C-alpha positions, 0 to 999 in steps of 0.5 A: 127209810132206805137211803144211800149217802154219796159225794159226787162232783159235778161231772158225776152227778150230771152223769147220774141225772142224765141216766135218770132223765133218759130212763123217764124220770122227771125231777121237781126241785123242792123250792119256794113257789109263788103258785101251787104249780111246781116246776118239772125239770127234764134236761140235766143242765137244769137239774145242776143249775137249780141244785146250784142255786141256794134256792133248794129247800130240801131233796129233789123228787124223782117222779116216774110213770112207772110208780108214781100214781099222783103228783107231788102234794103242795102246802103253804107257808107264811115266810117273810110277809109272803105266802109261799108254796112247797112240796109237801114231802111224803104226800103224793108220789111215790117218788124216790128223793134225791138230795144233790150234793152243794159245793160252796167254793166262796169259803175257805176251804171250799166246801162240798156237802154230801148228798142222798137217795132214799125213799119213805116207807109209804106215801099219802094221797088225797092229803093224807086220806089214803096211804099207799106203800112203795111200788116194786118198781120204785125199789127197782129204780132205787137199787139200780141207782144205788148200785151206779153209785156204788159202782162209780164210787169208793166206799168210806165209813166214818169212824165214830158213827160208822155211816157209810158214804159213797165217795167218787174219786174225783172227790177224793182227789180234790180233798187231798187238794184241799176241799173240805166236806161235812163228813168227818174223816174224809180228809184223812181217809183221802189223804191215805188213799193212793187210787 
């Protein structure tokens, strides 16, 4: 599964989402819904609000008329005595998955988690009755988003695992000021950077 991991602050994420929405992308959040109807976000501030609400259960789904053949499929789950509906990932689409970074300021030290953009190698339509490959137009959008992230960030590779994260310079500055992340070694990296 192609994936780019990143750590973006609110302003950089707002900028990225704004570009996606301006390009005709519709964003569907992974939430617990009361019905099988899902929410479509078409405004960057709404995406930021939902992403930081604590209700997000997984990645945001990025849909486009350029590559999405069917709406995301929903599944029912029982949770705390109620029936809820959630996005059945990889069913419907195709679409990009984007997990936003989440800021937890109510803990000491404050924490900013990493996010990612990715896509599956294929998607299931019609309840799994038909498998479709990833369209070239989806791959092109993924490459464009990945290039945009890389263009505004600094590359950081973890020491033990060798996993690559793209970290926004404002986040590096905040790490110097005490912000923590879920990425091992980033604070040490930030303290050594002079940019």
